[in-house]
C-alpha positions, 0 to 999 in steps of 0.5 A: 414474496414467500408463500404463506404455506411455505415452511422452509427452503432448501439451502444445502446438503447432499443426497440422503441428507438435504438441509432445509432452513425452517421459516421463522414462526414455523415449527418442523418436527421429526417425521414431518412429511414435506413436498418440493414441487418441481416442473411436472413433478414433486419430491416427497421429503421427510425430516429425520433430524433438526439442528440449530443454525446461525450467522453469528459465531458460536463464541459470540452466542456463548458470550451473550448467553453468559452476559444474560445468565450473569445479569450484567447490565448490557443490551444483548438484543439481536437485530433481526433474530429470525434472520440470524438464528434459525433451525435447519432440518435434515431431510431425505427424499422418500418418493419422486412423483412424476405427474402427467395429465391423467396419472401420477407415477411413483418412483424411488428418488434419484435426484436432488430437489431444485436448489433454493426451492421452497418447501411445503408440508404435504397435504392429502391432495399431494397423495391423491395418486393412492387409491383404495381397491376391494382387496385392502384393509384399513390401518390408520391415517397418514401422519406428518410428525405429530400432525394427522392428515385426513387421508386413510392408509389401506394395505393389500389384504392377501399380499400382506398376510400371506407374506407375514407381518411383524409388529415390534414395540416396547410395552405401552406403545399400543400393540394391543390397540393396533392388533384389535384395529387390524382384526376389526377391519378384517371382520367384514371380509371373507378373504382372511381367516385368523387364529388368534392366541389371546394370552391376556383375553383382551381382544374379544371384549369379554369385560368391555369393548372388543371385537364382539361389538362389531356389527359382523361379529355374530357371523364372522367372529368365533370365541373359545374360552375354557369356562363360563363362555358368554352367550354365543361363545364356545368352550375351549376343550382340546381332547388329549387324543388330538395331541401328537409328539410333533406338537411338542417339538420346538415348544417343550424342551426334551432330551433325545431319550425323552423324545424317543420315549414319547414316540414309543408311547404314541406308537403303542398307545395311539391316541391314549399315549399322554394318559398312559404316560401320566398313569405310568403304564408300562410298555410291552417292552419295559426296557424301552423306556427307563423309569426315570425318563417316564417319571420326568415325562409325567412331570413335564405333562403335568406342569405343561398341560395342567394334568393330574390323577384323581383318587381313582387314577383317572386323568383330570385337568386343572385348567379345564382345557385338555380332556382325557375323556370324550369332550373336545374331540371335534373342537380342533376340526371345528376351529379349522373349518371356521378359519377356512370359512374366512372367520376370525377365531379367538382362543382365550389362553389366559389360563394356560402356561406359555407352552400349553398355549403354543401347543393348542395353537400348534394343534390347529396350525398344523392341521391348517398347514397340512390341509393347505398343502393338500389344496395346493397339490389339488389346485384348489388353493386359490379358492381358499382364504388367506390364513394368518396365525396371530402370536404374541411374544413371538420369540417364544417360538421363532427366537434364535435360542429356541430354534438353535436348541430345539427342532423347528416348530409349526410357527417357524415352519410357517414363517419360512414356508407358509407363504407358498401355501397362503398361510402367514404369521402375524408376530408381535414382539418386544425383542426383534433382535432375538429373531433370526435374520432369515425369519425377519427377512421373510416378514415383508410387512413391519408395522413399527411402533415406538421403541427406546431400546437401541439394540431393538431399533437396530434390528428393526432397521436392518430388516426393514423393507425400505432404508430406515437408516435415518429413522433411528431417532424417529422410531425412538420418538414415536408416541403411543399409537404412532407407527411406521409401515415398512413393507414391500407393498408400499412405495416408501415407509409410511408414517401413520396414526392408528385410531383408538379402538374404542373410537372405531366401535363408537363410530361404526354406525355413523354415516361414511363421509365421501372422502377419497381413501388411500391404499398402497 
């Protein structure tokens, strides 16, 4: 007699596409995790497609359907319908678990499960080969289809953030909730410092729940905003003397004469070079910079940085972020110091245009990159925390068009070289397809949320760390808060359910249950 826990039985197929007949009364779903128990071993399987099967020819089904639809007085009842009509699940093997007395070894599958073997849904005991260590952070619960298992998913902190993270999804699939969840779970540690460019001012929780509500926020969270900072926060002011011509590279589109002009002004006016351009001060050799070039640069700086002149000819800022006077001279260094101390620093850039936001991030990221390069030369890098730069709408700085038409910027440099210096990029995007393959290949952890655009799913699948060629429908069907983790640091692509951020805040002071957690 068949076990009541059995949901199906292997009936046919081939490696990579095994057919499982669904047991009557059970309902298999796309993404369901199954297990085939072998002798001293098990195979973890996953459903990637569902089709109908029947012992009755299709023509007979069509005839019976027509009789029913046309209300003809003929008995069309099928005897033993659960035996004659059924659902077939197409599944693939994810992992081969070789169990011994004291341990379980996980390998990539190279065999088929036993023919006619009974199949069950995976439970948390089947995943007890996974265990948490001190260097890990929580991202969610194991998910089987739409069912959530009581098994936590943890990822190795240093490895994941030094090797870059990509979070691709369409609007409304829970990107912001995921990022807040990750940052929430990084706050208690000192192993990762983060620079967060918050273009929508949504992570700190200025007007509702946010990272400020964490028990460790007072010591581990730093928040900068242009005006009216809440208690304990800081005013975001970047002194114009902190900006150099390289901070505009790959972010603001400049012609060759314009690039030469800003370097001439920087060479001659030093830290006062932007004010000199806005005020149209002549250089010692006026022929070096054409008047039309200077006028265009002035317009670019006015629009990008929000600068203008008052009645007395002094440079002023509309967005209150950039200052030509004495304010903000130490802000960039203060932010870098906090990040080096393993803190999470959130910059409210919601008042800035895209280019200005990225320039502010460039000022900070460039200083971090230079310092970490020096630490590596001196042999001090291992004493410093990993650094991650969180950027939304990542194609603005690492998109193919940006890098083709302009020089590399600090963000693309970090994406290509940062892991050598323990600096990573956490890139959030709706458009994976516009990011060059060379950069996607360097992003070794991808937390994939739902995406209905075929072109974007193909780009995600093509750059994933595991073979996701069968997961096209699965990715398209991911609901809000559901995700797939593909990483070189996990044994197979892991389906997860991300917790609601508001629940993390409410539950942080509840006693922890003694549940064995999982890490990959």
